[in-house]
C-alpha positions in Angstrom: 24.1 9.0 -3.0 27.3 8.6 -5.0 27.3 12.3 -6.2 27.3 13.8 -2.7 30.4 14.7 -0.7 31.3 11.6 1.2 32.6 13.7 4.2 29.4 15.8 4.6 26.8 13.0 4.6 24.9 12.3 7.8 24.4 8.5 8.1 22.1 6.4 10.3 22.9 2.7 10.7 19.8 0.7 11.8 20.9 -2.5 13.5 22.3 -3.9 16.7 25.3 -2.2 18.3 27.1 -2.6 21.6 26.2 -4.0 24.1 24.5 -6.6 21.8 27.0 -9.4 21.0 27.8 -11.2 17.8 29.1 -10.6 14.4 26.2 -8.3 13.3 26.8 -6.0 16.2 30.5 -6.1 15.8 30.4 -5.2 12.1 27.8 -2.4 12.6 30.1 -1.0 15.2 33.1 -1.4 13.0 31.5 0.5 10.1 30.3 3.2 12.5 33.8 3.5 13.9 35.2 3.7 10.4 32.9 6.7 9.6 33.8 8.4 12.9 37.6 7.9 12.5 37.5 9.4 9.1 35.6 12.5 10.2 32.2 11.3 8.9 28.9 11.7 10.8 27.3 8.4 11.9 24.8 7.1 14.5 23.7 3.6 15.2 20.0 3.2 16.0 19.9 -0.1 17.8 17.3 -2.3 19.7 15.8 -2.0 23.1 14.5 -5.5 22.5 16.0 -7.5 19.7 14.7 -11.1 20.1 12.1 -12.1 22.7 13.6 -14.6 25.1 11.5 -17.4 23.7 13.0 -17.1 20.2 16.6 -16.6 21.2 18.6 -19.9 21.3 21.6 -18.6 23.3 22.1 -17.8 27.0 22.0 -14.0 26.6 22.0 -11.4 23.9 24.4 -8.9 25.4 28.1 -9.1 26.2 29.7 -9.0 29.6 31.6 -5.7 29.3 31.5 -2.1 30.1 29.7 -0.6 27.1 31.4 2.8 27.7 34.7 1.4 26.4 33.0 0.9 23.0 32.3 4.6 22.2 28.6 3.8 22.9 27.5 7.5 23.1 26.7 7.3 19.3 24.4 4.3 19.8 20.7 4.8 20.8 18.5 1.8 21.7 15.0 2.6 20.3 13.6 -0.4 18.4 11.4 -3.0 20.2 10.7 -5.6 17.5 7.4 -6.5 19.2 6.2 -2.9 19.7 5.0 -1.0 16.6 4.8 2.2 18.6 8.6 2.0 19.0 8.9 1.8 15.2 7.0 5.1 14.8 9.1 6.6 17.6 12.3 5.5 15.8 11.2 7.0 12.5 10.4 10.3 14.2 13.8 10.3 15.9 15.6 9.6 12.7 13.7 12.3 10.8 14.7 14.9 13.3 18.3 14.0 12.6 17.8 14.7 8.9 20.1 11.9 7.6 21.4 11.9 4.1 20.5 8.2 4.0 19.8 5.3 6.2 21.6 1.8 6.2 19.3 -1.0 7.5 21.0 -4.2 8.5 19.1 -7.3 7.5 19.9 -11.0 8.2 16.7 -12.8 9.2 13.0 -12.7 8.2 12.0 -12.2 11.9 13.0 -8.5 11.4 11.3 -8.1 8.1 8.0 -6.6 9.2 9.6 -4.3 11.8 12.4 -3.0 9.5 10.3 -3.0 6.4 7.7 -0.7 7.9 10.4 1.6 9.3 12.0 1.7 5.9 8.7 2.5 4.2 7.9 5.3 6.6 11.3 6.8 6.0 10.9 6.4 2.2 7.6 8.3 2.4 9.6 11.2 3.8 12.2 11.0 1.0 14.9 9.3 3.0 17.1 7.1 0.9 17.2 3.5 2.3 20.1 1.1 1.8 19.7 -2.5 2.9 22.9 -4.1 4.1 22.0 -7.8 3.6 23.8 -10.7 5.2 21.4 -13.4 4.1 18.5 -13.1 1.6 16.9 -16.0 3.4 17.9 -17.7 6.7 20.2 -20.7 7.3 17.4 -22.5 9.0 14.1 -22.1 7.1 11.0 -20.6 8.7 7.4 -20.2 7.7 6.6 -17.4 5.2 10.3 -16.5 4.9 10.1 -15.6 1.2 7.1 -13.4 1.7 8.6 -11.6 4.7 12.0 -11.0 3.1 10.3 -9.8 -0.1 8.3 -7.3 2.0 11.5 -5.9 3.4 13.4 -5.9 0.1 10.6 -3.9 -1.6 10.9 -1.3 1.1 14.5 -0.3 0.1 16.1 1.7 -2.6 19.5 -0.1 -2.9 21.4 -3.0 -1.5 24.9 -3.7 -0.1 26.0 -7.4 0.1 29.4 -8.9 1.1 29.5 -11.9 -1.3 28.4 -12.8 -4.8 26.3 -15.6 -3.4 24.0 -13.2 -1.5 23.8 -11.0 -4.6 22.6 -14.1 -6.6 20.1 -14.8 -3.8 18.7 -11.2 -4.0 18.4 -11.3 -7.8 16.7 -14.7 -7.7 14.4 -14.7 -4.6 14.0 -10.9 -4.2 13.5 -10.1 -7.9 15.9 -7.2 -7.5 17.6 -5.5 -10.4 21.3 -6.3 -10.6 22.2 -2.6 -10.9 20.7 -1.9 -7.4 23.0 -4.3 -5.7 26.6 -3.4 -4.7 29.2 -5.9 -3.6 31.9 -5.2 -1.1 33.8 -8.0 0.6 33.4 -8.5 4.4 36.2 -6.5 6.0 38.6 -7.9 8.6 37.9 -7.4 12.3 40.6 -5.5 14.1 38.9 -5.1 17.5 40.2 -8.3 19.1 43.7 -7.2 19.8 47.1 -8.0 18.5 48.6 -11.3 17.5 49.9 -13.3 20.4 52.7 -15.9 20.4 51.2 -19.4 20.0 52.6 -20.8 23.2 51.4 -17.8 25.2 48.0 -18.0 23.6 47.7 -21.7 24.4 48.6 -21.0 28.0 46.0 -18.2 28.1 43.2 -20.6 27.1 44.4 -23.3 29.4 45.8 -25.9 27.0 49.5 -25.5 27.6 49.5 -28.3 30.1 48.2 -30.6 27.3 51.0 -29.6 25.0 53.7 -31.8 26.6 53.9 -34.2 23.8 56.1 -33.2 20.9 54.5 -32.1 17.6 51.0 -31.9 19.2 48.8 -29.9 16.8 45.6 -27.8 17.3 42.9 -27.0 14.9 40.1 -24.5 15.7 36.3 -24.6 15.2 35.2 -21.1 16.3 31.8 -19.5 16.7 28.2 -20.2 17.6 27.4 -23.9 17.1 24.5 -24.4 14.7 23.6 -27.3 12.4 24.6 -25.6 9.1 28.1 -25.0 10.4 29.0 -28.7 10.1 30.6 -29.5 13.4 29.2 -33.0 13.0 31.3 -33.3 9.8 34.5 -32.1 11.5 34.0 -34.7 14.3 33.7 -37.4 11.7 37.0 -36.2 10.3 38.6 -36.3 13.7 37.6 -39.9 14.1 39.4 -41.1 11.0 42.6 -43.0 11.6 44.8 -40.5 9.6 43.8 -37.7 12.0 44.8 -39.7 15.1 48.2 -40.5 13.6 48.7 -36.8 12.9 48.3 -36.1 16.7 45.7 -33.4 16.0 43.5 -32.0 18.7 40.3 -30.0 18.0 39.5 -26.8 19.9 35.7 -26.1 19.8 35.2 -22.5 21.1 31.6 -21.2 21.0 28.1 -21.4 22.5 25.8 -24.2 21.5 22.7 -22.9 19.6 21.8 -26.6 18.8 21.4 -29.3 21.4 24.7 -29.8 23.2 23.7 -33.4 24.1 23.8 -34.7 20.5 27.4 -33.4 20.0 28.6 -34.8 23.3 27.1 -38.2 22.5 28.9 -38.2 19.2 32.2 -37.1 20.8 31.9 -40.0 23.2 30.7 -42.5 20.6 33.8 -41.7 18.4 36.2 -41.9 21.3 37.2 -38.3 20.9 37.0 -37.1 24.5 40.8 -36.9 24.9 41.2 -35.1 21.5 38.6 -32.4 21.8 39.1 -29.2 23.9 35.6 -27.9 24.5 35.0 -24.3 25.6 31.2 -24.2 25.1 30.4 -20.6 25.9 30.4 -17.2 24.1 34.0 -16.1 23.7 34.4 -12.5 25.0 36.2 -10.1 22.7 39.3 -9.8 24.9 39.8 -13.6 24.6 39.2 -14.1 20.8 42.8 -13.5 19.9 44.0 -16.3 22.1 41.9 -19.0 20.4 43.0 -18.0 16.9 46.6 -17.6 17.9 46.7 -20.8 19.8 45.7 -22.9 16.8 47.6 -23.9 13.7 44.6 -23.6 11.3 40.9 -22.7 11.4 38.4 -25.2 10.0 35.0 -24.1 8.8 33.2 -27.2 7.6 30.0 -25.3 6.8 27.2 -27.1 4.9 25.8 -23.8 3.7 27.1 -20.2 3.9 26.9 -16.7 2.5 29.9 -14.9 4.0 31.7 -15.5 7.3 32.8 -13.1 10.0 34.9 -16.0 11.5 36.9 -16.1 8.3 37.7 -12.4 8.6 38.8 -12.8 12.2 41.1 -15.6 11.0 42.5 -13.4 8.2 43.1 -10.6 10.7 45.3 -12.9 12.7 47.0 -14.3 9.6 45.6 -17.7 10.4 45.1 -20.1 7.5 41.7 -21.8 7.0 40.1 -24.9 5.6 36.8 -23.9 4.1 34.2 -26.0 2.5 33.5 -24.8 -1.0 29.9 -23.6 -0.3 28.2 -20.3 -0.7 30.5 -17.3 -0.4 33.3 -19.0 1.5 35.2 -19.6 -1.7 35.8 -15.9 -2.0 38.1 -15.8 1.0 40.7 -18.4 0.1 42.9 -19.3 -2.8 43.1 -23.0 -2.8 46.6 -24.4 -1.9 48.0 -20.8 -1.9 46.8 -19.3 1.5 44.3 -22.0 2.6 42.1 -24.8 1.3 38.7 -25.1 -0.3 37.4 -28.6 0.2 34.3 -30.7 -0.5 31.9 -30.9 2.5 33.1 -34.4 3.6 35.4 -35.8 6.2 38.0 -37.3 3.8 38.5 -33.9 2.0 39.1 -32.1 5.3 41.6 -34.7 6.4 43.4 -34.6 3.1 43.8 -30.8 3.4 45.2 -31.2 7.0 47.6 -33.8 5.8 49.0 -31.5 3.1 49.2 -28.6 5.6 51.2 -30.4 8.2 53.2 -32.7 5.9 54.5 -29.7 4.0 54.8 -27.2 6.9 52.6 -24.6 5.1 51.7 -22.5 8.1 54.4 -19.9 7.8 54.0 -19.4 4.0 50.2 -19.3 4.1 50.3 -16.8 7.0 52.7 -14.5 5.2 50.4 -14.4 2.2 47.3 -13.7 4.4 49.2 -10.8 6.1 49.5 -9.1 2.7 46.0 -10.1 1.6 44.1 -8.6 4.5 45.1 -5.1 3.4 42.4 -5.4 0.7 39.6 -6.1 3.2 39.2 -2.6 4.8 36.1 -1.0 6.4 36.8 2.2 4.5 36.5 0.2 1.3 33.1 -1.1 2.3 32.1 2.4 3.6 32.7 3.8 0.1 29.8 1.6 -1.2 27.4 3.4 1.1 
């Protein structure tokens, strides 16, 4: 793989592409676009059916957009995760393309059997298979997860991960040799548009009418709402007296993948209704910039993590972050230099916010992030595959 001419290789990326929504699709598309923009051959082999409706916690799996605007002619939807005949069809289609190698995106044991068998059929025909792994095991456990993931891992020649924590997971639970695993940091997303003035961004998301009071501050929790992301913890922090005195409001922007009812009950019980701006739906790509640019800082109070696409969107917009020091999140921030790494508890989050606002750190942190993001390129990741 490394000894061949990077420009002449023909690559297949197996994983969701547009119009599927979410960070996995966005990053597959970003890598594909990187290859294309640098004159490299690339095709995404995506899904005709990704999750059956019964297993998908969100409202829909695709985005509301014209897929033609996303250079979709190099994406083909072949894989039905419930139909083994489609797996054979996929392998035959890939073999006709004679790829130099195949990159298989893996993030959940649900896909292990499907992708593992596809990978094994390709290996039998001497196709080199690279697993691009987001999680060695899922954030929410499921039956037989270690067996299923192990089946997939044994189907691949080499592995690409975006954090040291995932590499450690692979070595430990996948019994994979260290030398087969390559690390490249999660690149920044640049598909969401340019930086917008804060006041304009606030107007665009409908909160400018609430900004009449002087020194009103906004923090952002962004992305799909799932238990491991710690929104409960952030609500506890919002309820502390110090936060109220700081005149901080919390923007929650994302679709609930957990029960919305339990969060609403907590917001009401903690008397936070007037201090929480809730936009509980999937944020379309064209609006993402407004949420990040409208806020002063992004808070990710995760209870567990590997890497985070949300962090990379924040860095793209030069937006400082408060991250809990779990999993791979610590790799994105230098504490007290361009953001904060805190313990996963309410008091630690509040202390970081106090320091941020009391010392007016936004401008300095943002300028450091503007330089830092240059080291998180898609071409850098592409060089590892």
